[in-house]
Every structure is written in structure tokens, then in C-alpha cells.
N, C-alpha and C positions, 0 to 999 in steps of 0.2 A: 805713349807707352801702351802697347796692346794689353788688354786685360788678361790675356793668357800668359803674359810674362810676370804677372804679379806673384809675389811670394806671400801667401796668406799668413798674416801675423795677428795684429790686434783687430778683432771684429768690431764693426761699427753698425749700430742700429739707428735709423732715422725715424723719429716719432713725430708724426704730423697729424693735422686735423684742424678743422675750422674753429673759430673762437667759441669757447664754451663747450667743446665736444668732450672734454674730460681728460685731456692729455696729462695735465699735472696730477690729477687723481691717480691715473694709471702709473705714472712715473714714481710717485711717492709710494705706491703699493709695491712696485718692483724694488725700490731701495730698502724698504723695510723687511722684505721677505728674506728668510734664511736660506739662500740658494747657493752660497759659497762663492759667488762672483764678486770681484772688486770692480766697481763701475765708476768711471769718470763721466760726468754729465756736462755737456756743453749746452747751456740754456740761453735762449735769447727771446724771452717773452716780454711784451710790453702791454701794460694795461690788464694783465691777468695775474692771478696768484702765482707766486714763485714756488719753487720746490720748498717743501716744508722745512723751515730752519731747524725744527726740533730733531730732524733726522741726523743732523750733525752732532747733536747732543747725545742722542740715543746710541749711536754707533760710530766707530771710527773706521769701519771697513771700506766705506766708499769715499771718494774724493769728489767734491762738488766744484765744478769750474764754471763760472758765469762770465759771459762776454758782456762788456760794458760799452763797446764801440759800435753797436748797431746790429741789425739783423743779418744773420749768416747768409740767408738766401738773397738778400738785396745788396750786400756788399761784394757780391760775386766771389770768385775763388780765392782771391788774395788773402782776405782776412781769415777765412776758414783754414786755409793752408797754414797761415802763421800760427793760429791757435793750436791746430793739431800738431804742428812741429814743436811748439813750445811745450805742449803736454808730453810729447815723447822725450824731449830733453830733460824735463823735470823728473820724468820717470827714470831715465837713465842715470841721473845724478842721485837717485834715491830719495828725492824730496817728496814724491807722492808714489802711491802704489795703485795700479789698476790693471785689469786684464781685458777690459772691453770698454767701449765708449757708447753712450747714447746721446744723440744730438736731438734736442727738442726744438723744432722750428717754430717760428712765430706763426700764429694762426692764419695769417693772411698770406703766407708764403707758398710759392710753388717749389716743391722739393727738387725740381730738375737740376738747378745749378749745384746743389749739394751733391746729388748723385754723380754728376759729371766730374766733380773734383776728384773722385776716387778712380777715375779712368784717365784724366788728363794731366793731373799734377803729379809728377814723378816723386816729389818729396813726400807726398801723402801716400801714393799708391805703393811705394816701396815698403812701407811699414804698417799700413792699415788695409783692411779689406772691407768693402761694404757688404754687410750680411743681409740686410733687408730694409724695406720701407714699410712701417706700420702706420696705417691711417685710421683715425677714429672719426665716426660720423654720428652726430646727434640725431637720434630717431625722431625727436620732437620737432626740431627746427632744421634737420638736414636737407629736406626737400627745398626749403626756402633758400638756404645757403647755396645749394646746387643751381637753383634757378637764377640767382643774382650774382654769384661770384665764380668767375672762371678759375680762380685759384683753387676753390673747393673741388671743382671737377678735376683739375690737374692732380690734386692730392689723391683722389680716387684712382685716376689712371695710372699713377706711378706705384700704387700699393702692391706689396706682396701678401699682406694680410689686412683685412678690414674688420674693425670691431664696431658694432652698433651699441651706442650708449643710450641710457634713458629710455630703453624699450618699454619699461613699465608705465610710461606716460602716454603711450599710444595704443590703439587697438591692434589686434592680431592682423586685421586686414591692412591697416596702414603700414605696419612693419613689413609685411610680405610685399607690398607695393614698392616700398623703398628698397628691399632686397632685389627685386626684379630690375629696378632702375640701375642699381649699382652693378648688378651682374652684367647688364648690357654695356656698361662703360668699361668694365674690367672683369672678363670671365676667368682670368688667371688666379685672382685672389680669393681664397676662402673667406666667407663672411660668417662671423660669430658674434654673439652678444657679450657685452662686458658690463656688468652691473657694479657700479661704484669701484671700478678698477680691478674687479675680481676676474683675472684671466690666468690661464696656465702659462708659466714661464716658458715652457717649451714652444708655445705658440707665438712668442715674441722674440726670444733669443735663439741663435744658432739655427735659423730657418733656411739659410743658404739660398736666398732668393736670387742672388746674382751668380750662383755657381753654374758654370757651363754644363756640368754633368747632372744638374738637377732635373728631375722628371718634369716634363711639360704637362701640367694638370690643367684641364679646362672644365669648368662646371658643365656637366652633361646637359643640364636644363637649358644652358645657353644655346646649344645646338638645335633645340626643338622649339625655342621661343619664337613666335611669329613677330616680325618687325623688331628684332632684338637690337638692331644696330644703333638706334637712337631713341631716347625717350625724352619727353618734355622739351624737345628742341635742344637737347644737350649738344654742345660743341665737341665734347669728348665722347668718343664711341669706339667700338671695336669690331673686328671681323676676323674670320679664320680662313686661311687657304689650305686646302687639302688636295693631295693627288697621289695616285699609285703609280704614276709614270715617273721615271727618274729625270732629274735635271741634267742638262748639258752644263758642265761646270763653268766653261768659258762664258756662255751666254748669261748664266745666272750672275756671275761676278760682275759682268758689265752692267746688267740691269740693276743689280743691288747698289752699285756705286751711284747710278743715276738717281734712284729714288731717295737714297739717303742725302744726296746733295740738294735735290729739289725740295723734298718734303721733310728733311731732317728736323727743322725747328718744330714741326707739328707731330713728329713721331715721338711719342713719350716712351713707350716700352714696346719691344717686339722680341719674340723668342720663338724658336722652332726646332724641330727635328727634320733634317733634310735627307732625301733619298737622292744620292748622286750617282750618275752612271760611272761604272768602272771601279767601284769600291764596294766591298761587302760590309762596310762599317757605317754606322750612323754618323751624320754630321750634325753637330749641335751649334746653333748660332743664337746670339742675342745682342740687343743693342739699346742704347739710350740716345735719343736724338740722332746725331750723325756718327756716333761712335759705335762701331760694330765689331764683334769678335766671333770667331768660329774655330771649332776644333773637332777632330775625329774622335768619336766615342766608341762604345762597344760594338762588336759585330751584331748584325741582325740575328736574332735567335732562330733556331730551326722551325719554330712554330709561329714566327712573326712574319707578316706580310709587309715588306718594305714599303714605306709611304712617307710623304711629306706632310707635316702639319705645322703651320706657322700662325701665331696669333699676333695681330697688330692692334695696338692701342694708341690712339692719337686724336688730334684736333681736326675735325672736318676733313678727314682723309678721303681721297678719291678712290673709294673701294673698287669700283668697276675697273678703273684704269690700272690699278696695281695688280688686281687679279688677272686681268687680260695680259698685262706685261709678264707676269710670272708664267702664265700658260705658254707664252712664246719662247720661254727658256727650257721647256720640256723637250726631250729628245725626239718626240714624234711631231713637234710643231713644224708647220710648213716653213 
């Protein structure tokens, strides 16, 4: 099912972050706040503190749903699909009430399989829409996790928003160095601090990170950082392709199919605004691994210079080869 065919209904937020990063603290904060949302939680933590059981006593506004059959991310799409479908059926029967879902992944999980479920599983995609991936990074031990755990790097690469926790435990210089590292891995995601789960609800819910019409924001400092593509030997890195020359649509489609097939498993997130020959409208594209969607958006404004800007986030991607390939798809390419 193409993501452009999805009917937006129940928004889903994926909350991820490595062990001890403060996901449960943030989640409990969200559940306690008087924001008017009725939230169902799919929680699959092991060896960490669960959602505070006193929340169930304090309020009956939220429905807490815990999986007991294993990690969502590790049991692939089947179990997540079943849980989400069961939630919907219980909602339809009036047994529970919710208007959105938060999936709290296990700390050692790669959020990729969860994200893919909302594109590949028709039973899920018809009733739910993925709103965004929120990643928490422990400022004190984040560098160590990123050095040792590829899953921690993947969590950063998939993020639509990144929150630094425990920033009060490190120096200003250490915090800025971590920001620079995270920005190199994912220039799309705004980075903010979260002390004891204190964040603005608007920074977590309804962020529309997977909306095709969402503006492509890239941290401007990313464009000026020297050697920004990789830090600390990180396998997850990012780069941006830009051009003021339009693409030949046929060449681009053929090349795009090739890179998603060849490098799909290592392409975490990619999103862009495309300048296509023969149309006065912007083309918006985004993808997760091998799943890609594209749609025509608004016309170029009278004061806008048409251009292409695509950000790629992935694992050991051949930046030079991909950029060279994209350049061969431009109309003035030999």
C-alpha cells in the first residue's frame, strides 16, 4: 500500500531511546498532563521501570495496553499488527477509548520495523497513521551508547525529534559536542533538552514527521559543519543533495528504483523536495528503507527559485556514488 493512499485516522507516536535515557519518565509525564488526549500505550520494556501503575489509579482517561509476548521490534510486523488490530476492535466495541497511540519500544530496539509496519501492513495502515519517531538520548552516557550500540545510532537516524536528557550532569562543552554528533547523524530532527520528562506536548504529538507535505527542515549548521558526515566512526551518517537544475523524471525514477533496491536496508530515512522538468509544482518524496512515496505539492512561489533538496540518513551509505548517480538524472547531464 502506498503511503499516499493512507486515510489518516488514529495518530501513532513511536517513543524510543537507549536504556536509561528516560523514556518512561517522559511517557509518565505525558500521561499525567491535562492535554485532553486519550492515549493507548503499547509498552514492551524489559528490565526497566514500567509505566507508573499509579497513573491508572489517578485517572481513567488513558488506556494502558502492555504486550506480554515479546519485543515489538524483534517480533517483526505480525505481532505489532495483531496488537494494533486488537486495539482497534476493542475501541470499536466500546471496551476502551483512545484517540491516539504511543508505542514505547524496548531500549535496545531499532525502530525501523515498527515504522515499516505503518507502510506495509494494510490492516494497520488503513486505520492508523505514523505521526513521528521521538528519540531520547542520555547526555551523560549517550556517547558511550552510540559508540557501542548500532541500535542506538539507528534510533537517532530514524528520529523526527531528539531530546537530550540528564543535560545537567555534563558540561556545556560536552553537551554541545553531543549535539554536533547527533546533528551529523540526523540533520532533520530538531534537538532539545528534556529535564525529568519536562517537554512541550506540541513537540511530541501531532508533529507530522511522515506527512508528505511537511516542510523539509535541515539544521542550517549542518550545512556549514566541516566533516559533518561522520563523527566518532559512526555507521549512521547523513548527507544532502541539492541542485537548481531540474530532474529528468524518467531517469530519476529508474535511478531511485536502483538505489532503494541496492541500499534499501541501509537507508533509514530520506526525504526531499524535487524540481522536476515539465511541471511548475514541487514534488515531495520520502522513504523508509525500500518503501518510497512521492506526490505533487504546491506550485513554486513567484519568489522561489525551483531547486532540489534531499536529505539521506543511513548506514555507511556511498555518498559519492549516490550524488553522482543523481547528477546523471539532471536534464543537462551528458
